[in-house]
N, C-alpha and C positions, 0 to 999 in steps of 0.2 A: 359695143363694137365700134371700132374706129373706121371712119369712112375711107374708101379708096385705098385700103391697105390689103395686099394679098394675104390670104388666110395663114400662110406659113410664117408671116411676120407679125402676127397679132401678139401682143405682149404676153398673153396668158397661154399661148399655144407653143411657146418655145420649149423644146425638150433639152434638158441639160446633157452635156457629154458625160459618159460614164467616168467615175472617179478611179484613177489608176493607183493613187496612194493617198492616205490620210493619216494624220497623227495629231497629238496634242503636245503642248509644252508640258514637260513632266517635272514634278517636284518630288525629290527623293526617289526617282524612278517610276513614280505613279502618275497617271494622267489625270490630275485633279485640278488643273488650271482652266481658265476660260480663254486660252489661246489655242486656236485650231488651225491646222494646215491641210490643204487639199491640193492635189495635182490631177488635172484631167489632160486630155490630149493637146490642149492649146495654152493652158494657163496655170499658174500657181495662185491660189487664193488663200489669204490669211484673214482670219476673223478673230478679233481681239475684243474681249469685254463680256459682261453679263447684263448689266442694266443699260449701258450704252455700248453698242457693238460697232466697231469700225471694221469694214470689209475692204480689203485691198487686193486687186488682181494685177498680176504681172504676166505679160505674155512670155511664153517660154523662149521664143527666139530672141528676146531682148536681154536675156541673162548672158552677161559677158564672161564672168569668171565666178568661181566658188572656192571657198576655203573651209576646211574642216578643222575645228579645234576641240580638244578634250582636256579638261583639267583632271587631276587625280580623282576628285570626287565624282566627276562625270564618268570616269572609267569604272569606278567602284559600282555605280548604279546603272551602268550599261547604256549611257546616253552620251550625246555630244551636240555641238552647235555647228551648223553649216551657215556660213556667211555668204550670201549671194550678192554679187556686184552686178548691177543692171544698167541698162540704158534708159530706164524709166524716169521721167521727169519728176514724178511725185515721190518716188522712193528708190534712190539709187543704191542703197544698201538694205538688204532684207535678211535679217537673221532668222534662221529656223532653230530656235533655242531648245536645248534639252530634248532632242528627239531620240527615239529608240532606233538602234541599228544604224548609226549615222554613216558609217563607211559604205554600207550597201546602198543607202539612200543617195549619197553623193554620187556613186557610180550610176545609179538609176537616173538621177536628174541629168547628169552629164550626157548620158546616152539619148534621152528623149529631147534634150535641148538641141543636140547635134542633128537628130532626125528632123526636128521642126525647122531648123535652119536650112537643111538640105531640101526639104519639101517646099520651102518658100524660095529656094534658089538664092539664098543670101551668102555672100562671101565676106571675109574679114574686113575688106576695105569699106564695105557698106556699113558694117557694124561699128567700125572705128569712127566714122563720121557721125553716127548716131550717139556714140558715147560722149562726145564733146558738145552735144546739142544744148546742154545747160549753161555753157559758157558763152559770153557775148564777146564777139570780136567785131566791133563796129567799123573800124577802119580797114579791116581785112589784111593786117600785117602778120597774122598767125599768132599773135600774143593776145591773150584775153584782156579786155579793157576793164 
């Protein structure tokens, strides 16, 4: 037990949010890869790998835009790729590759991203400032240095 930490903040007592959607990257339409995607009320989590797993969380309100693309083979196997453009420093593009029912998932993500922004009372102007956070403008002239 960690001293002077309220019980609700102890590392082993944190209850995860319920998962709203999860899927895997699919190969020939079958979920046989080691890339997993999960969405809960506040974040999108990607887990990639088997022996060495990399886990990345992106807060939903930081998703700025999304694009759905489907090749002919993806259409045949009923999958597609959603590219998420985020204001996240570590991962400004996050592909959800070869997921099942991509059009429905794109609409679902769009809806919960907008709900999360509204809940946090964020407006476009605030998000626009966050999007350029990775660029350095040392002299303040509006042109990245």
